[in-house]
C-alpha positions in Angstrom: 0.0 0.0 0.0 1.4 3.6 -0.5 2.1 6.4 2.1 -1.2 7.6 2.0 0.0 10.7 4.2 -2.6 13.6 4.5 -2.6 16.6 6.2 -6.5 18.0 5.3 -7.7 21.7 7.0 -11.2 21.6 5.7 -15.1 22.4 6.3 -16.6 20.9 9.2 -19.3 20.0 7.0 -17.1 17.3 5.8 -16.5 15.1 8.3 -18.5 16.3 11.2 -21.6 13.3 12.5 -24.2 14.8 14.2 -26.9 12.3 15.7 -28.0 14.3 19.2 -30.9 17.1 18.8 -28.8 18.9 20.8 -26.1 18.8 18.5 -25.1 22.4 16.5 -21.9 22.4 14.4 -19.7 25.3 14.7 -19.1 27.2 11.8 -16.3 26.4 9.8 -13.6 25.1 12.6 -10.4 24.2 10.9 -9.2 20.6 10.8 -5.9 18.8 10.8 -6.1 15.6 10.7 -3.9 12.9 9.1 -2.6 9.2 9.1 1.0 7.7 9.0 3.8 9.9 8.8 1.9 12.9 11.0 5.0 15.4 11.7 3.3 17.8 9.7 0.2 17.9 10.8 1.0 17.7 14.5 3.5 21.1 13.9 0.8 22.7 11.8 -2.1 22.4 14.8 1.2 23.7 17.2 1.7 26.3 15.2 -2.0 27.1 15.0 -2.5 27.2 18.8 0.9 29.1 19.1 3.7 29.2 21.7 4.1 26.6 23.9 3.2 27.3 28.0 5.1 25.6 30.8 4.0 27.4 33.9 0.7 29.0 35.1 -0.5 32.6 34.2 -1.2 32.5 30.4 -4.0 33.7 28.4 -2.9 32.6 25.1 -0.6 30.1 23.3 -1.2 26.3 23.8 0.0 23.5 26.6 0.7 20.1 25.8 1.0 16.7 27.5 3.0 13.6 25.9 2.8 11.4 29.7 6.5 11.0 29.9 6.4 13.5 32.8 4.4 10.7 34.3 7.1 9.2 37.0 7.4 5.2 36.3 6.5 4.4 39.8 2.7 5.4 38.2 2.6 2.8 35.5 0.3 0.5 35.4 -1.7 2.5 38.1 -5.0 4.9 37.8 -3.4 8.4 37.7 -4.5 11.1 40.2 -6.9 13.0 39.1 -5.0 16.0 40.0 -1.8 14.8 38.0 -1.5 17.7 35.5 -3.0 20.3 37.2 -1.6 20.4 41.3 -3.1 23.1 42.8 -1.8 24.4 46.4 1.4 25.9 47.7 3.9 23.2 46.7 2.3 22.3 43.7 4.6 22.1 40.4 4.0 24.3 38.1 5.1 22.1 35.4 2.6 19.8 35.9 -0.2 22.4 35.5 -1.4 21.7 32.7 -5.1 22.6 33.2 -6.4 19.1 32.1 -9.1 16.8 34.0 -10.5 13.8 33.9 -13.4 12.0 35.2 -12.5 8.7 36.9 -15.7 7.6 37.3 -14.9 7.0 33.8 -12.5 4.3 33.1 -9.0 3.9 35.0 -6.5 6.1 32.9 -2.9 5.3 33.0 0.5 5.1 31.3 2.3 2.8 30.2 6.4 2.3 29.2 5.9 -0.6 27.4 2.4 0.1 25.1 0.3 -1.6 28.1 1.9 -5.3 27.9 0.8 -6.1 31.8 -2.7 -4.9 31.0 -2.8 -6.9 27.0 -0.3 -8.5 25.6 -2.0 -9.7 22.7 -2.1 -6.3 21.3 0.9 -4.5 22.8 2.7 -5.1 19.8 0.8 -2.7 17.8 1.4 0.6 19.8 4.3 2.5 19.7 4.9 6.3 21.6 4.5 9.2 19.2 7.3 11.0 21.6 9.3 10.1 24.3 8.3 6.4 25.6 4.9 6.4 27.1 1.5 6.4 26.2 -1.9 6.8 27.4 -5.1 4.6 27.5 -8.4 4.5 29.3 -7.9 1.0 29.7 -11.5 -0.2 31.4 -13.7 2.1 29.3 -14.3 2.9 25.6 -15.9 6.1 25.7 -14.4 9.1 28.6 -14.0 12.7 28.5 -11.9 15.1 29.0 -12.2 18.6 30.6 -10.2 21.6 31.7 -9.5 23.7 34.1 -7.6 27.1 34.7 -3.5 25.7 34.8 -2.9 25.9 38.2 -6.5 26.4 39.6 -9.8 24.4 40.1 -11.6 27.3 38.0 -13.4 25.5 34.9 -12.3 26.3 31.7 -12.7 25.8 28.1 -10.2 25.8 25.4 -10.7 26.5 21.6 -8.9 23.9 20.3 -7.4 20.3 20.8 -6.1 17.5 19.2 -4.2 14.5 20.3 -1.9 11.4 18.6 -3.3 8.0 18.3 -1.4 4.9 18.1 -3.3 2.2 15.8 -6.6 3.6 14.5 -7.3 0.8 11.8 -10.1 1.6 10.8 -12.0 4.4 9.3 -14.8 5.0 11.8 -14.8 3.8 14.7 -12.5 6.4 16.7 -13.5 9.8 17.1 -13.3 13.4 18.9 -16.7 14.7 19.9 -16.3 18.6 21.2 -19.0 20.4 23.3 -19.5 23.5 24.8 -21.9 22.6 28.2 -24.0 19.7 26.9 -24.5 21.2 23.1 -22.3 18.8 20.6 -20.1 21.2 18.2 -19.6 18.0 15.8 -18.0 14.7 16.2 -14.9 13.9 14.0 -13.2 10.4 13.4 -9.7 10.1 13.8 -8.0 8.8 10.4 -6.6 5.6 10.1 -2.7 5.3 10.3 -0.7 3.7 6.9 2.0 1.2 6.3 4.4 3.4 7.0 3.5 3.2 10.9 0.9 3.3 13.2 0.1 7.0 13.8 -2.8 9.1 13.6 -3.6 12.8 14.7 -6.8 15.0 14.2 -6.7 18.1 15.9 -10.0 21.0 15.4 -9.7 24.3 16.0 -12.9 26.4 16.6 -12.8 30.2 15.6 -15.0 32.9 16.5 -14.3 32.5 20.1 -16.4 29.0 20.2 -15.5 27.7 23.6 -15.0 23.9 24.1 -15.6 22.2 27.6 -15.4 19.2 27.4 -14.2 16.6 24.7 -15.5 13.1 24.5 -13.4 10.4 23.4 -14.7 7.3 21.7 -13.0 3.9 20.3 -13.9 0.4 19.7 -13.3 -1.5 22.5 -10.6 -1.0 25.6 -7.2 -2.8 26.7 -8.8 -4.6 29.8 -10.9 -6.9 27.6 -7.8 -8.8 27.1 -9.6 -9.2 23.2 -6.7 -9.0 20.0 -6.4 -6.3 18.1 -8.6 -6.4 15.2 -5.2 -6.4 12.5 -4.6 -9.5 14.6 -7.9 -11.4 14.3 -9.6 -9.7 17.0 -12.7 -8.5 17.1 -12.1 -4.7 18.3 -9.8 -2.2 16.9 -7.9 -1.3 20.1 -6.1 2.4 20.6 -3.4 4.1 22.8 -2.8 7.7 22.3 0.2 10.0 23.2 0.1 13.6 23.0 -3.0 15.6 24.0 -2.1 19.5 22.1 -4.6 22.0 23.5 -5.3 25.6 23.6 -4.2 27.6 27.1 -7.3 26.7 29.0 -9.5 29.6 30.0 -11.6 30.4 32.8 -15.3 30.4 32.0 -16.7 33.7 32.9 
């Protein structure tokens, strides 16, 4: 198969799947996506969002998480709820990145061996895009990502969010859906990788200050089920994630 690298910036109507009554797609978001060699797609999304911020107090630019900041002692264990946004006088400012998740929606874990300790049958399918560690919700196939103002517990919103995936094999099973409160702004499918490597990237940026308060990640199955990946004769298109890239979370007024 040819390397089918694609870098697309296109109108939302081409890729949105809206099946909810309260779904109102935002106008003209910028969509950057690629499967295979995603280097340019990731770079373009970073440039779109602006300067990388590494401490609290920013009001523009972007944040990133690549999971290698998680210590080895936490591998294979549920991440602390506030790991990437600790607060308080002794909080590590470098970890204050404004990312939150709901511990009631699954087991959020980081691994340096592609989650071989969770599912050895599927681990050979996964790779880290940057560094050596990857991220997964090992017990749920649908889960939300939320935001706080960096270094605080204030609820926040972003304008754009993107993620790197490893081993998306099918066209319409892995997706990101964006919400402003309970209103869906659109659901976007992650493109499958090609034969050059296992990576896929999807990033969406909303214009006109359309805020994103939650991103719902959906994939086909989860690692703790213990099944093989579809590419090895299994029934599920199993995936893990690496870099999260998102605009600076700003407190909701």
